[in-house]
mmJSON file of the N, C-alpha and C atoms, coordinates in Angstrom:
{"data_MODEL":{"atom_site":{
"group_PDB":["ATOM","ATOM","ATOM","ATOM","ATOM","ATOM","ATOM","ATOM","ATOM","ATOM","ATOM","ATOM","ATOM","ATOM","ATOM","ATOM","ATOM","ATOM","ATOM","ATOM","ATOM","ATOM","ATOM","ATOM","ATOM","ATOM","ATOM","ATOM","ATOM","ATOM","ATOM","ATOM","ATOM","ATOM","ATOM","ATOM","ATOM","ATOM","ATOM","ATOM","ATOM","ATOM","ATOM","ATOM","ATOM","ATOM","ATOM","ATOM","ATOM","ATOM","ATOM","ATOM","ATOM","ATOM","ATOM","ATOM","ATOM","ATOM","ATOM","ATOM","ATOM","ATOM","ATOM","ATOM","ATOM","ATOM","ATOM","ATOM","ATOM","ATOM","ATOM","ATOM","ATOM","ATOM","ATOM","ATOM","ATOM","ATOM","ATOM","ATOM","ATOM","ATOM","ATOM","ATOM","ATOM","ATOM","ATOM","ATOM","ATOM","ATOM","ATOM","ATOM","ATOM","ATOM","ATOM","ATOM","ATOM","ATOM","ATOM","ATOM","ATOM","ATOM","ATOM","ATOM","ATOM","ATOM","ATOM","ATOM","ATOM","ATOM","ATOM","ATOM","ATOM","ATOM","ATOM","ATOM","ATOM","ATOM","ATOM","ATOM","ATOM","ATOM","ATOM","ATOM","ATOM","ATOM","ATOM","ATOM","ATOM","ATOM","ATOM","ATOM","ATOM","ATOM","ATOM","ATOM","ATOM","ATOM","ATOM","ATOM","ATOM","ATOM","ATOM","ATOM","ATOM","ATOM","ATOM","ATOM","ATOM","ATOM"],
"id":[1,2,3,4,5,6,7,8,9,10,11,12,13,14,15,16,17,18,19,20,21,22,23,24,25,26,27,28,29,30,31,32,33,34,35,36,37,38,39,40,41,42,43,44,45,46,47,48,49,50,51,52,53,54,55,56,57,58,59,60,61,62,63,64,65,66,67,68,69,70,71,72,73,74,75,76,77,78,79,80,81,82,83,84,85,86,87,88,89,90,91,92,93,94,95,96,97,98,99,100,101,102,103,104,105,106,107,108,109,110,111,112,113,114,115,116,117,118,119,120,121,122,123,124,125,126,127,128,129,130,131,132,133,134,135,136,137,138,139,140,141,142,143,144,145,146,147,148,149,150],
"type_symbol":["N","C","C","N","C","C","N","C","C","N","C","C","N","C","C","N","C","C","N","C","C","N","C","C","N","C","C","N","C","C","N","C","C","N","C","C","N","C","C","N","C","C","N","C","C","N","C","C","N","C","C","N","C","C","N","C","C","N","C","C","N","C","C","N","C","C","N","C","C","N","C","C","N","C","C","N","C","C","N","C","C","N","C","C","N","C","C","N","C","C","N","C","C","N","C","C","N","C","C","N","C","C","N","C","C","N","C","C","N","C","C","N","C","C","N","C","C","N","C","C","N","C","C","N","C","C","N","C","C","N","C","C","N","C","C","N","C","C","N","C","C","N","C","C","N","C","C","N","C","C"],
"label_atom_id":["N","CA","C","N","CA","C","N","CA","C","N","CA","C","N","CA","C","N","CA","C","N","CA","C","N","CA","C","N","CA","C","N","CA","C","N","CA","C","N","CA","C","N","CA","C","N","CA","C","N","CA","C","N","CA","C","N","CA","C","N","CA","C","N","CA","C","N","CA","C","N","CA","C","N","CA","C","N","CA","C","N","CA","C","N","CA","C","N","CA","C","N","CA","C","N","CA","C","N","CA","C","N","CA","C","N","CA","C","N","CA","C","N","CA","C","N","CA","C","N","CA","C","N","CA","C","N","CA","C","N","CA","C","N","CA","C","N","CA","C","N","CA","C","N","CA","C","N","CA","C","N","CA","C","N","CA","C","N","CA","C","N","CA","C","N","CA","C","N","CA","C","N","CA","C"],
"label_alt_id":[null,null,null,null,null,null,null,null,null,null,null,null,null,null,null,null,null,null,null,null,null,null,null,null,null,null,null,null,null,null,null,null,null,null,null,null,null,null,null,null,null,null,null,null,null,null,null,null,null,null,null,null,null,null,null,null,null,null,null,null,null,null,null,null,null,null,null,null,null,null,null,null,null,null,null,null,null,null,null,null,null,null,null,null,null,null,null,null,null,null,null,null,null,null,null,null,null,null,null,null,null,null,null,null,null,null,null,null,null,null,null,null,null,null,null,null,null,null,null,null,null,null,null,null,null,null,null,null,null,null,null,null,null,null,null,null,null,null,null,null,null,null,null,null,null,null,null,null,null,null],
"label_comp_id":["MET","MET","MET","LEU","LEU","LEU","THR","THR","THR","GLY","GLY","GLY","GLU","GLU","GLU","LEU","LEU","LEU","ILE","ILE","ILE","ASP","ASP","ASP","ALA","ALA","ALA","LYS","LYS","LYS","THR","THR","THR","THR","THR","THR","LEU","LEU","LEU","GLY","GLY","GLY","TRP","TRP","TRP","GLY","GLY","GLY","LEU","LEU","LEU","VAL","VAL","VAL","ASN","ASN","ASN","ARG","ARG","ARG","VAL","VAL","VAL","VAL","VAL","VAL","PRO","PRO","PRO","LYS","LYS","LYS","ASN","ASN","ASN","ASP","ASP","ASP","LEU","LEU","LEU","ARG","ARG","ARG","LYS","LYS","LYS","GLU","GLU","GLU","THR","THR","THR","ILE","ILE","ILE","ALA","ALA","ALA","LEU","LEU","LEU","ALA","ALA","ALA","GLU","GLU","GLU","SER","SER","SER","ILE","ILE","ILE","ALA","ALA","ALA","GLU","GLU","GLU","LYS","LYS","LYS","SER","SER","SER","PRO","PRO","PRO","VAL","VAL","VAL","ALA","ALA","ALA","VAL","VAL","VAL","GLN","GLN","GLN","MET","MET","MET","GLY","GLY","GLY","LYS","LYS","LYS"],
"label_asym_id":["A","A","A","A","A","A","A","A","A","A","A","A","A","A","A","A","A","A","A","A","A","A","A","A","A","A","A","A","A","A","A","A","A","A","A","A","A","A","A","A","A","A","A","A","A","A","A","A","A","A","A","A","A","A","A","A","A","A","A","A","A","A","A","A","A","A","A","A","A","A","A","A","A","A","A","A","A","A","A","A","A","A","A","A","A","A","A","A","A","A","A","A","A","A","A","A","A","A","A","A","A","A","A","A","A","A","A","A","A","A","A","A","A","A","A","A","A","A","A","A","A","A","A","A","A","A","A","A","A","A","A","A","A","A","A","A","A","A","A","A","A","A","A","A","A","A","A","A","A","A"],
"label_entity_id":["1","1","1","1","1","1","1","1","1","1","1","1","1","1","1","1","1","1","1","1","1","1","1","1","1","1","1","1","1","1","1","1","1","1","1","1","1","1","1","1","1","1","1","1","1","1","1","1","1","1","1","1","1","1","1","1","1","1","1","1","1","1","1","1","1","1","1","1","1","1","1","1","1","1","1","1","1","1","1","1","1","1","1","1","1","1","1","1","1","1","1","1","1","1","1","1","1","1","1","1","1","1","1","1","1","1","1","1","1","1","1","1","1","1","1","1","1","1","1","1","1","1","1","1","1","1","1","1","1","1","1","1","1","1","1","1","1","1","1","1","1","1","1","1","1","1","1","1","1","1"],
"label_seq_id":[1,1,1,2,2,2,3,3,3,4,4,4,5,5,5,6,6,6,7,7,7,8,8,8,9,9,9,10,10,10,11,11,11,12,12,12,13,13,13,14,14,14,15,15,15,16,16,16,17,17,17,18,18,18,19,19,19,20,20,20,21,21,21,22,22,22,23,23,23,24,24,24,25,25,25,26,26,26,27,27,27,28,28,28,29,29,29,30,30,30,31,31,31,32,32,32,33,33,33,34,34,34,35,35,35,36,36,36,37,37,37,38,38,38,39,39,39,40,40,40,41,41,41,42,42,42,43,43,43,44,44,44,45,45,45,46,46,46,47,47,47,48,48,48,49,49,49,50,50,50],
"pdbx_PDB_ins_code":[null,null,null,null,null,null,null,null,null,null,null,null,null,null,null,null,null,null,null,null,null,null,null,null,null,null,null,null,null,null,null,null,null,null,null,null,null,null,null,null,null,null,null,null,null,null,null,null,null,null,null,null,null,null,null,null,null,null,null,null,null,null,null,null,null,null,null,null,null,null,null,null,null,null,null,null,null,null,null,null,null,null,null,null,null,null,null,null,null,null,null,null,null,null,null,null,null,null,null,null,null,null,null,null,null,null,null,null,null,null,null,null,null,null,null,null,null,null,null,null,null,null,null,null,null,null,null,null,null,null,null,null,null,null,null,null,null,null,null,null,null,null,null,null,null,null,null,null,null,null],
"Cartn_x":[6.648,7.749,8.335,8.426,9.031,8.144,6.84,5.939,5.73,6.052,5.847,4.403,3.532,2.118,1.94,1.074,0.737,-0.27,-0.106,-1.014,-1.572,-2.88,-3.492,-3.268,-3.433,-3.161,-4.002,-5.264,-6.146,-5.635,-5.169,-4.647,-3.358,-2.436,-1.184,-1.432,-2.417,-2.781,-3.318,-4.182,-4.75,-3.709,-2.698,-1.62,-0.565,-0.672,0.31,1.623,1.618,2.83,3.073,2.026,2.132,1.404,1.786,1.166,-0.126,-0.181,-1.381,-1.45,-2.631,-2.867,-3.547,-3.012,-3.565,-3.868,-4.788,-5.06,-3.814,-3.665,-2.493,-2.274,-3.342,-3.227,-2.679,-2.794,-2.318,-0.952,-0.4,0.826,1.989,2.242,3.367,3.193,1.995,1.721,1.929,1.406,1.529,2.978,3.721,5.123,5.946,5.726,6.437,6.097,4.836,4.415,5.079,5.152,5.794,7.29,7.933,9.369,9.657,8.817,9.001,8.834,7.864,7.634,8.846,9.401,10.589,11.784,11.943,13.075,13.057,11.893,11.779,12.261,12.38,12.77,14.289,14.733,16.159,16.79,17.879,18.543,18.996,19.403,19.836,18.642,17.502,16.304,15.841,15.89,15.488,16.426,17.721,18.694,18.464,18.198,17.932,16.671,15.671,14.419,14.554,15.48,15.692,16.32],
"Cartn_y":[5.928,5.69,7.017,7.972,9.242,10.053,9.842,10.591,9.915,8.65,7.907,7.51,7.752,7.396,5.889,5.343,3.927,3.737,2.679,2.372,0.98,0.843,-0.457,-1.411,-2.698,-3.744,-3.583,-3.248,-3.096,-2.002,-0.904,0.201,-0.2,-0.862,-1.266,-2.238,-3.093,-4.011,-3.237,-2.283,-1.458,-0.642,-0.199,0.6,-0.26,-1.571,-2.464,-2.566,-2.174,-2.254,-3.665,-4.481,-5.883,-6.732,-8.001,-8.917,-9.519,-9.723,-10.322,-9.997,-10.119,-9.931,-11.202,-11.762,-13.002,-12.814,-13.591,-13.524,-13.904,-13.314,-13.561,-15.052,-15.783,-17.221,-18.011,-17.463,-18.152,-17.655,-16.674,-16.027,-17.005,-17.82,-18.767,-19.74,-20.306,-21.262,-20.603,-19.399,-18.687,-18.294,-17.921,-17.545,-18.742,-19.891,-21.115,-21.493,-21.418,-21.755,-20.833,-19.55,-18.605,-18.894,-19.144,-19.448,-20.714,-21.724,-22.968,-22.719,-21.907,-21.586,-20.861,-19.928,-19.198,-20.141,-21.028,-21.958,-22.926,-23.189,-24.089,-23.439,-22.14,-21.414,-21.424,-21.047,-20.94,-19.883,-20.232,-19.247,-17.996,-18.195,-17.051,-16.139,-16.726,-15.935,-15.177,-15.842,-15.194,-14.03,-14.258,-13.199,-12.012,-12.286,-11.202,-10.44,-11.149,-10.517,-9.615,-9.977,-9.164,-7.852],
"Cartn_z":[9.671,10.543,11.036,10.179,10.574,11.509,11.431,12.302,13.649,13.738,14.97,15.217,14.236,14.381,14.261,15.118,15.016,13.891,13.133,12.027,12.277,12.227,12.489,11.313,11.589,10.608,9.342,9.488,8.316,7.385,7.96,7.153,6.448,7.169,6.526,5.382,5.542,4.465,3.267,3.533,2.463,1.725,2.436,1.828,1.143,1.286,0.676,1.448,2.722,3.526,4.058,4.104,4.51,3.48,3.401,2.437,2.94,4.262,4.844,6.322,6.862,8.29,8.789,9.863,10.41,11.891,12.417,13.853,14.657,15.822,16.666,16.914,17.123,17.396,16.208,15.001,13.796,13.334,14.026,13.551,13.401,14.399,14.323,13.163,13.025,11.948,10.58,10.415,9.143,8.854,9.906,9.741,9.277,9.906,9.51,8.074,7.717,6.349,5.332,5.627,4.714,4.606,5.741,5.739,4.941,5.093,4.332,2.838,2.478,1.074,0.474,1.217,0.741,0.641,1.631,1.66,0.479,-0.086,-1.232,-2.528,-2.531,-3.739,-3.902,-5.068,-5.349,-4.446,-3.754,-2.893,-3.657,-4.896,-5.7,-5.997,-6.328,-6.619,-5.373,-4.216,-2.976,-2.678,-2.832,-2.583,-3.515,-4.787,-5.75,-5.381,-4.881,-4.5,-3.289,-2.418,-1.211,-1.595],
"occupancy":[1.0,1.0,1.0,1.0,1.0,1.0,1.0,1.0,1.0,1.0,1.0,1.0,1.0,1.0,1.0,1.0,1.0,1.0,1.0,1.0,1.0,1.0,1.0,1.0,1.0,1.0,1.0,1.0,1.0,1.0,1.0,1.0,1.0,1.0,1.0,1.0,1.0,1.0,1.0,1.0,1.0,1.0,1.0,1.0,1.0,1.0,1.0,1.0,1.0,1.0,1.0,1.0,1.0,1.0,1.0,1.0,1.0,1.0,1.0,1.0,1.0,1.0,1.0,1.0,1.0,1.0,1.0,1.0,1.0,1.0,1.0,1.0,1.0,1.0,1.0,1.0,1.0,1.0,1.0,1.0,1.0,1.0,1.0,1.0,1.0,1.0,1.0,1.0,1.0,1.0,1.0,1.0,1.0,1.0,1.0,1.0,1.0,1.0,1.0,1.0,1.0,1.0,1.0,1.0,1.0,1.0,1.0,1.0,1.0,1.0,1.0,1.0,1.0,1.0,1.0,1.0,1.0,1.0,1.0,1.0,1.0,1.0,1.0,1.0,1.0,1.0,1.0,1.0,1.0,1.0,1.0,1.0,1.0,1.0,1.0,1.0,1.0,1.0,1.0,1.0,1.0,1.0,1.0,1.0,1.0,1.0,1.0,1.0,1.0,1.0],
"B_iso_or_equiv":[0.0,0.0,0.0,0.0,0.0,0.0,0.0,0.0,0.0,0.0,0.0,0.0,0.0,0.0,0.0,0.0,0.0,0.0,0.0,0.0,0.0,0.0,0.0,0.0,0.0,0.0,0.0,0.0,0.0,0.0,0.0,0.0,0.0,0.0,0.0,0.0,0.0,0.0,0.0,0.0,0.0,0.0,0.0,0.0,0.0,0.0,0.0,0.0,0.0,0.0,0.0,0.0,0.0,0.0,0.0,0.0,0.0,0.0,0.0,0.0,0.0,0.0,0.0,0.0,0.0,0.0,0.0,0.0,0.0,0.0,0.0,0.0,0.0,0.0,0.0,0.0,0.0,0.0,0.0,0.0,0.0,0.0,0.0,0.0,0.0,0.0,0.0,0.0,0.0,0.0,0.0,0.0,0.0,0.0,0.0,0.0,0.0,0.0,0.0,0.0,0.0,0.0,0.0,0.0,0.0,0.0,0.0,0.0,0.0,0.0,0.0,0.0,0.0,0.0,0.0,0.0,0.0,0.0,0.0,0.0,0.0,0.0,0.0,0.0,0.0,0.0,0.0,0.0,0.0,0.0,0.0,0.0,0.0,0.0,0.0,0.0,0.0,0.0,0.0,0.0,0.0,0.0,0.0,0.0,0.0,0.0,0.0,0.0,0.0,0.0],
"pdbx_formal_charge":[null,null,null,null,null,null,null,null,null,null,null,null,null,null,null,null,null,null,null,null,null,null,null,null,null,null,null,null,null,null,null,null,null,null,null,null,null,null,null,null,null,null,null,null,null,null,null,null,null,null,null,null,null,null,null,null,null,null,null,null,null,null,null,null,null,null,null,null,null,null,null,null,null,null,null,null,null,null,null,null,null,null,null,null,null,null,null,null,null,null,null,null,null,null,null,null,null,null,null,null,null,null,null,null,null,null,null,null,null,null,null,null,null,null,null,null,null,null,null,null,null,null,null,null,null,null,null,null,null,null,null,null,null,null,null,null,null,null,null,null,null,null,null,null,null,null,null,null,null,null],
"auth_seq_id":[1,1,1,2,2,2,3,3,3,4,4,4,5,5,5,6,6,6,7,7,7,8,8,8,9,9,9,10,10,10,11,11,11,12,12,12,13,13,13,14,14,14,15,15,15,16,16,16,17,17,17,18,18,18,19,19,19,20,20,20,21,21,21,22,22,22,23,23,23,24,24,24,25,25,25,26,26,26,27,27,27,28,28,28,29,29,29,30,30,30,31,31,31,32,32,32,33,33,33,34,34,34,35,35,35,36,36,36,37,37,37,38,38,38,39,39,39,40,40,40,41,41,41,42,42,42,43,43,43,44,44,44,45,45,45,46,46,46,47,47,47,48,48,48,49,49,49,50,50,50],
"auth_comp_id":["MET","MET","MET","LEU","LEU","LEU","THR","THR","THR","GLY","GLY","GLY","GLU","GLU","GLU","LEU","LEU","LEU","ILE","ILE","ILE","ASP","ASP","ASP","ALA","ALA","ALA","LYS","LYS","LYS","THR","THR","THR","THR","THR","THR","LEU","LEU","LEU","GLY","GLY","GLY","TRP","TRP","TRP","GLY","GLY","GLY","LEU","LEU","LEU","VAL","VAL","VAL","ASN","ASN","ASN","ARG","ARG","ARG","VAL","VAL","VAL","VAL","VAL","VAL","PRO","PRO","PRO","LYS","LYS","LYS","ASN","ASN","ASN","ASP","ASP","ASP","LEU","LEU","LEU","ARG","ARG","ARG","LYS","LYS","LYS","GLU","GLU","GLU","THR","THR","THR","ILE","ILE","ILE","ALA","ALA","ALA","LEU","LEU","LEU","ALA","ALA","ALA","GLU","GLU","GLU","SER","SER","SER","ILE","ILE","ILE","ALA","ALA","ALA","GLU","GLU","GLU","LYS","LYS","LYS","SER","SER","SER","PRO","PRO","PRO","VAL","VAL","VAL","ALA","ALA","ALA","VAL","VAL","VAL","GLN","GLN","GLN","MET","MET","MET","GLY","GLY","GLY","LYS","LYS","LYS"],
"auth_asym_id":["A","A","A","A","A","A","A","A","A","A","A","A","A","A","A","A","A","A","A","A","A","A","A","A","A","A","A","A","A","A","A","A","A","A","A","A","A","A","A","A","A","A","A","A","A","A","A","A","A","A","A","A","A","A","A","A","A","A","A","A","A","A","A","A","A","A","A","A","A","A","A","A","A","A","A","A","A","A","A","A","A","A","A","A","A","A","A","A","A","A","A","A","A","A","A","A","A","A","A","A","A","A","A","A","A","A","A","A","A","A","A","A","A","A","A","A","A","A","A","A","A","A","A","A","A","A","A","A","A","A","A","A","A","A","A","A","A","A","A","A","A","A","A","A","A","A","A","A","A","A"],
"auth_atom_id":["N","CA","C","N","CA","C","N","CA","C","N","CA","C","N","CA","C","N","CA","C","N","CA","C","N","CA","C","N","CA","C","N","CA","C","N","CA","C","N","CA","C","N","CA","C","N","CA","C","N","CA","C","N","CA","C","N","CA","C","N","CA","C","N","CA","C","N","CA","C","N","CA","C","N","CA","C","N","CA","C","N","CA","C","N","CA","C","N","CA","C","N","CA","C","N","CA","C","N","CA","C","N","CA","C","N","CA","C","N","CA","C","N","CA","C","N","CA","C","N","CA","C","N","CA","C","N","CA","C","N","CA","C","N","CA","C","N","CA","C","N","CA","C","N","CA","C","N","CA","C","N","CA","C","N","CA","C","N","CA","C","N","CA","C","N","CA","C","N","CA","C","N","CA","C"],
"pdbx_PDB_model_num":[1,1,1,1,1,1,1,1,1,1,1,1,1,1,1,1,1,1,1,1,1,1,1,1,1,1,1,1,1,1,1,1,1,1,1,1,1,1,1,1,1,1,1,1,1,1,1,1,1,1,1,1,1,1,1,1,1,1,1,1,1,1,1,1,1,1,1,1,1,1,1,1,1,1,1,1,1,1,1,1,1,1,1,1,1,1,1,1,1,1,1,1,1,1,1,1,1,1,1,1,1,1,1,1,1,1,1,1,1,1,1,1,1,1,1,1,1,1,1,1,1,1,1,1,1,1,1,1,1,1,1,1,1,1,1,1,1,1,1,1,1,1,1,1,1,1,1,1,1,1]
}}}
């Protein structure tokens, strides 16, 4: 971030900066699924994790 260099998705995944990489066409579906999974958890646990 400080260097302003662009980093491709494969590299960010390898470095552990992202949890997963999905095709652009699947992004909305995957985002909704992740949000639903988080919403099912205890709000207190989610808040502590943040």
